MARTIDO-986105 format. One record per residue (C-alpha): residue number from 1; residue in one letter; y, x, z. Coordinates in steps of 0.2 Angstrom, whole numbers. Example, Ala and Ser with C-alpha at 12.3 -4.5 7.8 and 13.67 -1.06 7.14 Angstrom:
<sites>
 num residuo    yy    xx    zz
   1       A   -22    62    39
   2       S    -5    68    36
</sites>
This chain:
<sites>
 num residuo    yy    xx    zz
   1       M    27  -270   159
   2       S    38  -266   144
   3       E    52  -263   156
   4       T    42  -249   165
   5       A    37  -241   148
   6       A    55  -241   143
   7       T    61  -233   159
   8       I    47  -219   158
   9       E    53  -215   140
  10       E    71  -214   146
  11       A    66  -203   161
  12       A    57  -190   150
  13       P    67  -175   147
  14       P    71  -170   129
  15       P    60  -156   121
  16       P    68  -139   123
  17       P    78  -132   108
  18       R    69  -121    96
  19       P    74  -103    96
  20       P    84   -97    81
  21       P    74   -86    69
  22       P    78   -68    70
  23       S    93   -64    59
  24       Y    90   -49    48
  25       S   103   -47    35
  26       S    98   -47    17
  27       A   107   -31    14
  28       S    97   -22    27
  29       L    80   -29    20
  30       R    85   -23     3
  31       L    89    -6     9
  32       A    73    -5    19
  33       S    63   -11     4
  34       L    72     3    -7
  35       I    67    16     5
  36       L    49    11     6
  37       R    48    10   -13
  38       I    54    27   -15
  39       F    42    33    -1
  40       T    28    24   -10
  41       F    32    31   -27
  42       L    33    49   -20
  43       L    16    47   -11
  44       L     8    40   -26
  45       L    15    53   -38
  46       I     9    67   -26
  47       S    -8    59   -24
  48       L    -9    58   -43
  49       I    -5    77   -45
  50       V   -17    82   -32
  51       L   -32    72   -39
  52       C   -29    77   -57
  53       T   -29    96   -52
  54       N   -45    94   -43
  55       T   -58   105   -51
  56       V   -71   118   -45
  57       D   -83   130   -54
  58       V  -102   125   -51
  59       Y  -115   137   -59
  60       L  -105   141   -75
  61       Q   -98   123   -77
  62       K   -82   115   -70
  63       L   -84   100   -59
  64       R   -69    89   -62
  65       F   -63    74   -53
  66       Q   -66    63   -69
  67       D   -84    68   -68
  68       I   -86    56   -53
  69       Y   -84    37   -57
  70       A   -76    33   -40
  71       Y   -62    46   -43
  72       R   -59    38   -60
  73       Y   -57    22   -51
  74       M   -46    30   -38
  75       L   -35    37   -52
  76       S   -33    20   -61
  77       T   -27    12   -44
  78       I   -15    27   -42
  79       V    -8    25   -60
  80       I    -7     6   -59
  81       G     2     8   -42
  82       T    14    21   -48
  83       A    19    10   -63
  84       Y    22    -5   -52
  85       S    31     6   -39
  86       L    42    13   -53
  87       L    46    -4   -60
  88       Q    50   -11   -42
  89       L    60     5   -38
  90       A    71     1   -53
  91       L    73   -17   -48
  92       S    76   -12   -30
  93       I    90     0   -35
  94       H    98   -15   -45
  95       N    96   -27   -30
  96       V   105   -15   -18
  97       V   119   -11   -31
  98       S   122   -29   -36
  99       G   118   -37   -19
 100       Q   106   -49   -25
 101       D    88   -52   -19
 102       G    80   -50   -36
 103       I    63   -59   -42
 104       L    56   -64   -25
 105       L    40   -71   -32
 106       L    36   -54   -41
 107       D    39   -45   -25
 108       F    29   -57   -15
 109       F    13   -58   -26
 110       G    15   -40   -33
 111       D    16   -31   -17
 112       K     1   -41   -10
 113       L    -9   -37   -26
 114       I    -5   -19   -27
 115       S    -8   -16    -8
 116       Y   -25   -23   -10
 117       L   -28   -12   -26
 118       L   -22     3   -17
 119       A   -33    -1    -2
 120       S   -49    -2   -13
 121       G   -44    14   -22
 122       T   -42    23    -5
 123       G   -59    16     1
 124       A   -68    22   -15
 125       G   -60    39   -13
 126       F   -65    42     5
 127       A   -82    34     3
 128       I   -87    45   -12
 129       T   -80    61    -4
 130       V   -90    58    12
 131       D  -106    54     3
 132       T  -105    69    -9
 133       K  -100    81     5
 134       R  -114    76    15
 135       L  -126    78     1
 136       T  -120    95    -4
 137       D  -119   101    14
 138       A  -138    97    15
 139       D  -143   105    -1
 140       P  -146   124     0
 141       L  -141   127   -18
 142       F  -123   123   -13
 143       D  -122   137     0
 144       M  -116   150   -12
 145       I  -103   139   -20
 146       D   -86   136   -11
 147       I   -85   118   -14
 148       R   -74   114     1
 149       E   -58   115    -8
 150       F   -64   101   -20
 151       Y   -67    90    -5
 152       D   -51    95     4
 153       K   -41    90   -12
 154       A   -50    74   -13
 155       Y   -47    70     5
 156       A   -29    74     3
 157       S   -27    63   -12
 158       A   -36    49    -3
 159       S   -25    51    12
 160       L    -9    50     2
 161       L   -16    35    -6
 162       L   -19    27    11
 163       L    -1    31    16
 164       A     5    23     0
 165       F    -6     8     4
 166       C     2     7    22
 167       S    19     8    14
 168       T    15    -6     1
 169       A     8   -17    15
 170       M    25   -15    24
 171       L    34   -20     8
 172       S    22   -35     8
 173       I    27   -40    25
 174       I    46   -39    20
 175       S    43   -49     5
 176       S    34   -62    15
 177       Y    48   -63    26
 178       T    61   -64    13
 179       L    53   -77     2
 180       P    54   -92    13
 181       K    72   -90    17
 182       K    77   -91    -2
 183       V    64  -103   -10
</sites>
């Protein structure tokens, strides 16, 4: 019986070789990361400008974005995202110029944290805009006020923040791919 078990083991074909992982050069990943970081920074900067200039006159008073708590939260996520993006932009320029990969754990955890933060700011901005627009559309007192521009700017700022989130999520994927190769 031991002879038949030995012959069966000898007759079994070896497992197929594992395919090689995709080969992306570190230089191309660094360049893609730099381009995405520039794009993210610009989106966040424009979103910040649009949100901060969002005001409307309502019955002899100005309604400003900071009068609504969700827009304040959105502003804080934009500011934190912009500061992180600016820091990472400087580090990415250094990495491209020097040919190094930089601080991989900062990229990995920072990109994930900031992408979640930007996603929550996007959700808050869209949610409050939809809710307040629905309420003011139903109230006949707001028929005489052209408040659409206020909502359009809020939607524009939240949309830019959504695009910045998508860009940061792509950076998170790149940093997730780069980390296991180096650590």
